[in-house]
C-alpha positions as CSV (number, residue, x, y, z in Angstrom):
1,Q,125.6,74.0,119.3
2,F,127.3,76.4,117.0
3,E,124.7,79.0,117.4
4,K,125.0,78.7,121.2
5,I,128.8,79.2,121.1
6,I,128.4,82.3,118.8
7,S,125.7,83.7,121.2
8,E,128.1,83.3,124.2
9,K,130.9,85.1,122.3
10,F,128.6,88.0,121.5
11,K,127.6,88.3,125.1
12,T,131.2,88.4,126.4
13,G,132.5,90.5,123.5
14,K,135.5,88.1,123.2
15,R,137.1,87.3,119.8
16,V,139.7,84.8,119.0
17,K,142.8,86.1,117.1
18,L,143.2,84.2,113.9
19,T,146.0,83.5,111.5
20,E,145.8,84.5,107.8
21,K,145.8,80.8,106.9
22,G,143.0,80.0,109.3
23,S,141.0,83.0,108.2
24,A,141.3,82.0,104.5
25,I,140.3,78.4,105.3
26,T,137.3,79.6,107.3
27,A,136.1,82.0,104.6
28,W,136.5,79.3,102.0
29,S,134.6,76.8,104.1
30,M,131.7,79.2,104.7
31,I,131.3,80.0,101.0
32,H,131.8,76.4,100.0
33,G,129.1,75.2,102.4
34,L,126.5,77.6,101.2
35,T,127.5,77.0,97.6
36,E,126.9,73.3,98.0
37,M,123.5,73.9,99.5
38,V,122.6,76.2,96.6
39,R,124.0,73.7,94.1
40,N,121.8,71.0,95.6
41,N,118.7,73.2,95.4
42,E,118.4,73.4,99.2
43,I,117.9,77.2,99.2
44,D,114.2,77.2,100.2
45,E,114.9,74.5,102.9
46,I,117.8,76.5,104.4
47,E,115.8,79.8,104.3
48,N,112.9,78.1,106.0
49,I,114.9,76.4,108.7
50,F,116.8,79.5,109.7
51,N,114.1,82.0,108.8
52,I,116.6,84.1,106.8
53,G,117.1,84.7,103.1
54,L,120.2,83.6,101.3
55,E,121.2,87.2,100.5
56,E,120.9,88.1,104.2
57,I,123.0,85.0,105.1
58,F,125.8,86.1,102.8
59,D,125.6,89.7,104.1
60,E,125.8,88.6,107.7
61,M,128.5,86.1,107.0
62,T,130.6,88.7,105.3
63,A,130.1,91.2,108.2
64,I,130.9,88.6,110.9
65,W,133.9,87.2,109.1
66,G,135.3,90.7,108.4
67,K,134.8,92.0,111.9
68,G,136.0,88.9,113.6
69,V,139.4,88.7,112.0
70,T,142.3,90.3,113.8
71,S,146.0,89.9,113.2
72,L,148.3,88.2,115.6
């Protein structure tokens, strides 16, 4: 479901304006989620499910988060 929503946003070129607080929570949540997976030794499983390496995930996450944040 999440991938479908993101795909639709890419098609329309629409971005949601975020607050600093919301942006900080979002960034923390993304890092925390991946960190938990790494801590639980689920790296291979994640890489196989999504067919993408952990380093690539972090690179894309950084780019998406950085480009998607705008000030109000």
